[in-house]
C-alpha positions as CSV (number, residue, x, y, z in Angstrom):
1,L,-7.3,41.8,-9.8
2,I,-5.4,38.5,-9.7
3,K,-4.6,39.1,-6.0
4,S,-8.3,39.5,-5.3
5,I,-9.2,36.4,-7.2
6,Y,-6.7,34.3,-5.2
7,S,-7.7,35.8,-1.9
8,S,-11.5,35.5,-2.4
9,K,-13.3,32.4,-1.2
10,Q,-16.2,32.8,-3.6
11,P,-15.3,34.8,-6.6
12,S,-18.2,36.2,-8.6
13,S,-18.6,38.6,-11.6
14,S,-20.2,41.3,-9.4
15,W,-16.9,42.4,-8.0
16,I,-14.7,41.3,-10.9
17,L,-16.5,43.1,-13.7
18,P,-16.2,46.8,-12.6
19,P,-12.4,46.9,-12.5
20,I,-12.2,45.0,-15.8
21,I,-14.8,47.3,-17.5
22,G,-13.0,50.4,-16.2
23,F,-9.6,49.0,-17.4
24,L,-10.9,48.1,-20.9
25,S,-12.7,51.5,-21.2
26,V,-9.5,53.4,-20.6
27,I,-7.7,51.2,-23.2
28,Q,-10.5,51.4,-25.8
29,G,-11.8,54.9,-25.0
30,G,-15.3,53.7,-25.5
31,G,-18.5,55.3,-24.0
32,S,-21.7,54.0,-22.6
33,S,-22.7,52.6,-26.0
34,S,-19.9,50.0,-25.8
35,K,-20.7,49.0,-22.2
36,L,-22.6,45.8,-23.2
37,R,-19.8,44.7,-25.5
38,L,-17.3,45.4,-22.7
39,E,-19.3,43.4,-20.2
40,S,-19.4,40.4,-22.6
41,T,-15.6,40.7,-23.1
42,S,-15.1,41.0,-19.4
43,L,-17.2,37.8,-18.7
44,S,-15.0,36.0,-21.2
45,I,-11.8,37.2,-19.5
46,V,-13.2,36.2,-16.1
47,S,-14.2,32.8,-17.4
48,L,-10.7,32.3,-18.8
49,L,-9.1,33.5,-15.5
50,M,-11.2,31.2,-13.4
51,S,-10.5,28.2,-15.7
52,N,-6.7,28.8,-15.5
53,L,-7.0,29.3,-11.7
54,L,-8.9,26.0,-11.4
55,L,-6.3,24.2,-13.4
56,T,-3.6,25.7,-11.3
57,V,-5.3,24.6,-8.1
58,L,-5.9,21.1,-9.4
59,S,-2.2,20.8,-10.5
60,V,-1.1,21.9,-7.0
61,I,-3.4,19.2,-5.4
62,G,-2.0,16.7,-7.9
63,N,1.6,17.6,-6.7
64,I,0.5,17.2,-3.1
65,L,-1.0,13.8,-3.8
66,S,2.1,12.8,-5.7
67,R,4.4,13.7,-2.8
68,L,2.3,11.4,-0.6
69,G,3.6,8.6,-2.8
70,G,1.8,5.6,-1.2
71,A,-1.3,4.5,-3.1
72,R,-3.2,4.1,0.2
73,D,-2.5,7.6,1.3
74,V,-3.3,9.0,-2.1
75,V,-6.7,7.3,-2.2
76,I,-7.6,8.4,1.3
77,A,-6.6,12.0,0.6
78,S,-8.4,12.1,-2.7
79,A,-11.7,11.2,-0.9
80,T,-11.6,14.7,0.7
81,C,-13.9,16.2,-1.9
82,R,-14.8,16.1,-5.6
83,K,-12.0,18.4,-6.7
84,W,-9.4,16.3,-4.9
85,R,-10.7,13.2,-6.7
86,E,-10.5,15.1,-10.0
87,A,-6.9,16.1,-9.2
88,W,-6.1,12.4,-8.5
89,R,-7.5,11.3,-11.8
90,K,-6.1,14.0,-14.0
91,H,-3.1,15.6,-12.3
92,L,-1.5,12.8,-10.2
93,H,2.0,12.1,-11.6
94,T,3.5,9.6,-9.1
95,L,2.0,6.5,-7.6
96,S,3.6,3.9,-5.4
97,F,2.6,0.4,-4.3
98,N,5.0,-0.9,-1.7
99,S,4.3,-4.0,0.4
100,N,6.3,-2.5,3.2
101,D,4.2,0.6,3.5
102,W,0.9,-1.1,4.4
103,H,0.4,-4.4,6.2
104,V,-2.9,-5.0,4.5
105,Y,-1.0,-5.8,1.2
106,H,0.2,-9.0,2.9
107,D,-3.4,-9.9,4.1
108,L,-4.9,-9.8,0.7
109,T,-4.9,-12.7,-1.8
110,T,-2.9,-12.2,-5.0
111,S,-6.2,-11.8,-7.0
112,Q,-7.5,-9.1,-4.6
113,L,-4.2,-7.3,-4.7
114,E,-4.2,-7.4,-8.5
115,I,-7.7,-6.0,-8.6
116,L,-6.8,-3.2,-6.1
117,I,-3.7,-2.1,-8.0
118,T,-5.5,-2.3,-11.4
119,Q,-8.5,-0.2,-10.2
120,T,-6.2,2.4,-8.7
121,I,-3.9,2.7,-11.7
122,F,-6.8,2.8,-14.3
123,Q,-8.4,5.8,-12.5
124,T,-5.3,7.9,-13.3
125,T,-4.2,9.6,-16.5
126,G,-0.7,10.8,-17.3
127,L,1.3,8.9,-14.7
128,Q,5.0,9.8,-14.9
129,G,6.3,7.8,-12.0
130,L,5.2,4.3,-11.0
131,L,6.6,2.3,-8.2
132,I,5.5,-1.4,-7.7
133,L,7.6,-3.0,-5.0
134,M,6.0,-6.3,-3.9
135,D,8.5,-8.2,-1.7
136,G,7.1,-11.2,0.1
137,V,4.0,-11.3,-2.1
138,D,3.1,-14.3,-4.3
139,K,3.7,-14.2,-8.1
140,F,1.3,-12.0,-10.1
141,S,-0.3,-12.9,-13.3
142,A,1.8,-11.7,-16.2
143,S,-1.2,-10.5,-18.2
144,T,-2.3,-8.2,-15.3
145,V,1.1,-6.6,-14.9
146,I,1.4,-6.2,-18.7
147,A,-2.0,-4.3,-18.6
148,W,-0.6,-1.9,-15.9
149,L,2.5,-1.2,-18.0
150,M,0.7,-0.9,-21.3
151,Y,-1.8,1.6,-19.8
152,T,0.9,3.9,-18.4
153,R,3.9,3.4,-20.7
154,E,3.3,6.4,-23.1
155,T,3.7,9.0,-20.2
156,L,5.9,7.0,-17.8
157,R,9.3,8.5,-17.1
158,R,10.2,6.6,-14.0
159,L,9.6,2.9,-13.2
160,I,10.7,1.1,-10.1
161,Y,9.6,-2.5,-10.6
162,N,10.0,-5.5,-8.2
163,V,7.3,-7.9,-9.1
164,R,7.5,-11.6,-9.6
165,T,5.2,-12.9,-12.3
166,T,4.2,-16.1,-14.0
167,P,5.5,-16.2,-16.7
168,N,8.3,-13.6,-16.7
169,V,7.3,-10.2,-18.1
170,N,9.6,-8.6,-20.7
171,I,9.8,-5.0,-19.4
172,L,12.1,-4.0,-22.3
173,E,9.6,-5.0,-24.9
174,I,6.8,-3.2,-23.3
175,C,8.5,0.0,-22.2
176,G,11.1,0.4,-24.9
177,R,10.9,3.3,-27.4
178,Q,9.0,5.5,-24.9
179,K,9.9,8.4,-22.6
180,M,11.4,6.4,-19.8
181,E,14.2,8.2,-18.0
182,M,14.8,6.0,-15.0
183,L,14.3,2.3,-14.7
184,E,14.9,0.1,-11.6
185,L,14.4,-3.6,-12.0
186,S,14.6,-6.3,-9.2
187,H,14.2,-10.0,-9.2
188,N,13.6,-10.4,-12.9
189,S,15.1,-12.1,-15.9
190,I,16.3,-10.3,-19.0
191,T,16.9,-12.4,-22.2
192,G,17.2,-11.8,-25.9
193,V,17.9,-8.1,-25.9
194,E,17.4,-6.5,-29.4
195,P,18.9,-3.0,-29.2
196,N,17.5,-1.9,-32.5
197,F,13.9,-2.8,-31.4
198,Q,14.0,-2.4,-27.6
199,R,15.6,1.0,-27.5
200,F,15.5,3.5,-24.6
201,P,16.3,6.9,-26.3
202,C,15.6,8.9,-23.1
203,L,16.9,6.6,-20.3
204,K,19.5,8.2,-18.1
205,S,19.4,5.9,-15.0
206,L,19.4,2.1,-14.9
207,S,19.4,-0.1,-11.8
208,L,19.5,-3.9,-12.0
209,S,19.1,-5.8,-8.6
210,D,19.0,-9.6,-8.3
211,V,18.5,-9.7,-12.1
212,S,19.5,-12.6,-14.3
213,I,21.2,-11.4,-17.5
214,S,24.0,-12.6,-19.7
215,A,27.1,-10.5,-20.3
216,L,26.1,-10.1,-24.0
217,D,22.5,-9.0,-23.2
218,L,23.9,-6.5,-20.6
219,N,26.1,-5.0,-23.2
220,L,23.3,-4.8,-25.8
221,L,21.0,-3.3,-23.2
222,L,23.4,-0.5,-22.4
223,T,24.1,0.1,-26.0
224,A,20.3,0.7,-26.5
225,C,20.5,3.5,-24.0
226,P,22.4,6.3,-25.8
227,K,21.9,8.9,-23.0
228,I,22.5,6.7,-19.9
229,E,24.5,8.4,-17.1
230,T,23.9,6.2,-14.0
231,L,24.3,2.5,-13.7
232,E,23.7,0.3,-10.7
233,L,24.4,-3.5,-10.7
234,I,23.5,-5.2,-7.4
235,N,24.0,-8.9,-7.0
236,P,23.3,-9.7,-10.7
237,E,23.3,-13.3,-11.9
238,I,25.6,-13.0,-15.0
239,A,25.2,-15.9,-17.3
240,M,28.3,-16.9,-19.4
241,S,28.9,-19.3,-22.2
242,D,32.3,-20.4,-20.9
243,A,33.9,-21.1,-17.5
244,Q,35.5,-17.7,-17.1
245,V,33.1,-15.0,-16.1
246,T,34.1,-11.8,-17.8
247,V,32.2,-8.6,-18.3
248,E,33.4,-5.8,-20.6
249,L,31.3,-2.7,-20.8
250,S,31.9,0.3,-23.0
251,I,29.6,3.3,-22.3
252,P,30.9,6.7,-23.2
253,T,28.0,8.6,-21.5
254,L,28.2,7.0,-18.0
255,R,28.9,9.4,-15.1
256,R,28.0,7.3,-12.1
257,V,28.6,3.6,-11.5
258,Y,27.7,1.5,-8.4
259,V,28.6,-2.2,-8.3
260,E,27.6,-4.4,-5.4
261,A,27.9,-8.1,-4.6
262,I,29.5,-9.2,-7.9
263,S,31.7,-12.2,-8.1
264,M,33.6,-12.8,-11.3
265,D,37.0,-13.2,-12.9
266,K,37.3,-9.9,-14.9
267,F,35.3,-6.7,-15.0
268,I,36.5,-4.2,-17.6
269,L,34.7,-0.8,-17.7
270,E,35.4,1.8,-20.4
271,A,33.7,5.0,-19.6
272,D,35.1,8.3,-21.0
273,S,32.8,10.6,-18.9
274,I,32.8,8.7,-15.5
275,E,32.8,10.9,-12.4
276,C,31.9,8.5,-9.6
277,L,32.8,4.8,-9.1
278,H,31.7,2.8,-6.1
279,L,32.6,-0.9,-5.6
280,K,31.1,-2.7,-2.7
281,D,31.2,-6.3,-1.4
282,C,32.7,-7.7,-4.6
283,A,35.1,-10.6,-5.3
284,L,37.2,-10.0,-8.5
285,E,40.4,-11.2,-10.0
286,L,40.7,-8.1,-12.1
287,F,39.0,-4.8,-12.2
288,E,40.1,-2.3,-14.9
289,L,38.7,1.2,-15.5
290,I,39.5,2.9,-18.8
291,G,38.7,6.5,-19.0
292,K,39.8,10.0,-19.9
293,G,40.6,11.5,-16.5
294,T,37.1,12.5,-15.5
295,L,36.8,10.4,-12.3
296,K,36.3,12.5,-9.2
297,H,34.9,10.1,-6.6
298,F,36.4,6.6,-6.1
299,K,35.0,4.5,-3.3
300,I,35.8,0.9,-2.5
301,D,34.3,-1.1,0.4
302,D,34.8,-4.7,1.4
303,V,36.2,-5.7,-2.0
304,S,38.6,-8.5,-2.7
305,V,40.5,-7.9,-5.9
306,I,43.8,-9.3,-7.0
307,H,44.5,-6.7,-9.7
308,L,43.0,-3.2,-9.5
309,D,43.7,-0.7,-12.2
310,I,42.1,2.6,-12.6
311,G,44.8,3.7,-15.0
312,D,45.0,7.3,-16.2
313,T,41.6,8.3,-14.8
314,V,43.0,9.7,-11.5
315,D,44.2,13.1,-12.5
316,N,41.0,14.9,-11.4
317,L,40.2,12.7,-8.4
318,E,38.7,14.7,-5.5
319,I,37.6,11.9,-3.1
320,I,39.2,8.5,-2.3
321,D,37.3,6.4,0.2
322,V,38.7,2.9,1.0
323,S,37.4,0.6,3.7
324,N,37.7,-3.0,4.6
325,F,40.3,-3.6,2.0
326,T,43.8,-5.2,1.8
327,I,46.3,-2.6,0.5
328,I,49.7,-3.1,-1.0
329,W,50.6,0.5,-0.1
330,P,53.4,1.3,-2.5
331,K,51.3,0.0,-5.5
332,F,48.2,1.8,-4.3
333,Y,50.0,5.0,-3.6
334,Q,51.6,4.9,-7.1
335,M,48.1,4.6,-8.5
336,I,46.7,7.6,-6.8
337,S,49.8,9.8,-6.4
338,K,48.9,11.9,-9.5
339,S,45.6,13.0,-7.8
340,S,46.9,16.5,-6.9
341,K,43.3,17.8,-6.7
342,L,42.3,15.4,-3.9
343,T,40.3,17.0,-1.1
344,K,39.2,13.9,0.9
345,L,41.1,10.8,1.7
346,R,39.6,8.0,3.8
347,L,41.5,4.8,4.7
348,W,39.3,2.9,7.1
349,D,39.8,-0.6,8.5
350,V,42.4,-1.3,5.8
351,V,44.8,-4.2,6.1
352,F,48.3,-3.8,4.8
353,D,49.7,-6.7,2.8
354,D,53.1,-6.1,4.4
355,E,52.8,-5.6,8.2
356,D,55.8,-3.4,8.2
357,E,54.4,-0.9,5.6
358,I,54.2,2.7,6.8
359,V,51.8,5.3,5.3
360,D,54.1,8.3,5.2
361,L,51.8,11.3,6.1
362,E,54.5,13.8,5.0
363,T,54.3,12.3,1.5
364,I,50.5,12.6,1.6
365,A,50.9,16.3,2.7
366,V,53.2,17.0,-0.3
367,C,51.3,15.0,-3.0
368,F,47.8,16.2,-2.0
369,P,48.2,19.9,-1.2
370,Q,44.4,20.5,-1.4
371,L,43.5,17.8,1.1
372,S,40.9,19.2,3.5
373,H,39.3,16.0,4.9
374,L,41.4,13.1,6.3
375,A,40.0,10.0,7.9
376,L,42.2,7.2,9.3
377,S,41.5,4.2,11.4
378,Y,44.1,3.1,13.9
379,D,45.5,-0.5,13.8
380,L,48.3,-1.6,16.2
381,R,50.2,-4.6,15.3
382,D,53.2,-5.6,17.5
383,G,53.5,-2.0,18.6
384,V,53.7,-0.6,15.1
385,V,51.4,2.1,13.9
386,N,51.0,1.9,10.1
387,Y,50.6,5.7,9.8
388,G,53.9,7.4,10.4
389,L,54.1,10.9,11.9
390,Q,57.7,11.6,10.9
391,G,58.7,14.6,8.8
392,S,58.3,18.4,8.9
393,S,55.6,18.9,6.4
394,H,52.1,19.8,7.7
395,L,48.6,19.1,6.4
396,E,47.9,22.8,6.1
397,N,44.5,22.6,4.5
398,V,43.0,19.8,6.5
399,I,40.0,21.2,8.5
400,V,38.2,17.9,9.2
401,L,40.0,15.0,10.8
402,E,38.4,11.6,11.5
403,L,40.2,9.0,13.6
404,G,39.1,5.6,14.8
405,W,40.2,2.4,16.5
406,T,39.1,-1.2,16.5
407,I,41.0,-2.1,19.8
408,I,41.9,0.8,22.0
409,N,45.2,1.1,23.9
410,D,47.3,3.7,25.5
411,L,49.1,4.7,22.3
412,F,45.9,5.9,20.6
413,S,45.8,9.2,22.5
414,H,49.4,9.9,21.6
415,W,48.7,9.1,18.0
416,V,45.8,11.6,18.1
417,E,48.0,14.3,19.6
418,G,50.7,13.7,16.9
419,L,48.1,14.1,14.1
420,L,46.7,17.3,15.7
421,K,50.1,18.8,15.5
422,L,50.2,18.1,11.7
423,C,46.9,19.9,11.1
424,P,47.4,23.6,12.3
425,N,44.2,24.8,10.7
426,L,41.9,22.0,12.0
427,R,38.3,22.9,12.8
428,K,36.6,19.6,13.5
429,L,37.8,16.3,15.0
430,V,35.7,13.2,15.0
431,I,36.8,10.2,17.0
432,H,35.2,6.8,16.1
433,G,35.5,3.9,18.5
434,V,34.3,0.3,19.1
435,V,33.2,-0.5,22.6
436,S,32.5,-4.2,23.3
437,E,29.3,-5.1,25.1
438,A,31.2,-7.3,27.7
439,K,33.8,-5.0,29.1
440,S,36.4,-6.1,31.5
441,H,37.8,-3.9,34.2
442,E,41.0,-3.3,32.1
443,E,38.9,-2.2,29.1
444,C,36.9,0.2,31.2
445,Q,40.0,1.7,32.8
446,M,41.6,2.1,29.3
447,L,38.5,4.0,28.0
448,A,38.6,6.2,31.1
449,N,42.3,7.0,30.7
450,F,41.7,7.8,27.0
451,T,38.8,10.1,27.9
452,S,41.0,11.9,30.5
453,S,43.8,12.2,28.0
454,I,41.6,13.7,25.2
455,V,40.0,16.2,27.6
456,Q,43.4,17.4,28.7
457,L,44.7,17.4,25.1
458,M,41.7,19.4,23.7
459,R,42.4,22.2,26.2
460,K,45.2,23.1,23.9
461,Y,42.9,23.1,20.9
462,M,39.9,25.1,22.1
463,H,39.1,26.2,18.6
464,V,38.5,22.6,17.4
465,D,35.0,21.1,17.5
466,V,35.3,17.6,19.0
467,Q,32.7,14.8,18.4
468,F,32.7,11.1,19.5
469,D,31.0,8.3,17.6
470,Y,31.0,4.9,19.4
471,E,29.5,1.7,18.3
């Protein structure tokens, strides 16, 4: 019966009633005297089935419109027919206004844009996700933006908000104490946080980009999020009462932390449950992580730090990714040497504090027995390669090897050959290279010689998949 309902274009009681009546007759054992009552019951069942079917269809349409994302596409699609418009109003759960999605946003005046967004939002009910990204657009009226947020806040679970207003809108005051699970704020100012009043009991993910906030308010805000698991800080403007900029955060529930474009004296993070830490483009005198050994992924990219301490959190590390970073190798190795569960190690474009320092690959093979992915960039200084190939130990479990250069020379192919010998079970080799736009004859000849050497070398390793990635 259900199959026939879904497959029919125009369902009617004439073909639905007989099977239902027969089914109910068998169950109830009634004769012809109960036929009228059965038909009435059957009509009720059909009505219920059709109502549920219609709700299901509208819900599916609502999901389709939500996946379109952009408000322009949603409005156009909803004009298809009356049922699509109904699905837009009652079943749409995600709506996005992004100035980069549609050039017309930049052609409208601020008042016209406010009216357009207001009319679109106010025709929906039950929005769970709202994205308002208005880069390059003049400041909106605070009262208008407050109306958007007040209208949607009771059902809103995800808010991505990049709107400049006059005056500034206090997002925490409007959206606190609601069902919000993910909040991304950009180009805003946060002041006077009251954790007991502006509380986010359901918030799991918080991202602050180009946001002005004091260290105290940042701490209070995170304290007001008892379930927070993900934190992103991108180029924040941290206001301090004294000359030394110090941020100390203690968040036991945090699992993932991403910090970008921060410049300060001290950053101390205490997170007992942290699993992933990524620092990018930061200038710090001291960074200290205090945890309980839950860290699995540590990535550091283009960071200047005098004192780096991730303490006793390294026992369960599985991935270490370091690039564009100055390393004092003995100290760095001592910090990560307890990571016996390490499966991926990437040292890319690193500069060694002591030019004579050698990364002993045999020591790496012994200390990281589960290592399966190794990525190293080649740097030649005065004929010295910083990655030594001495020793008898092999990288038995390494199946993916990535190697790269900044300035190619004849030694690179020999270095590749030496590393291939250390990885007897290798399956994939990726070679990264930098090729300058203005190439001299010598550079072209060097690249040609390298290509010939690699072709000849790989004939010995026919089982290895080789890829080249040049920039």
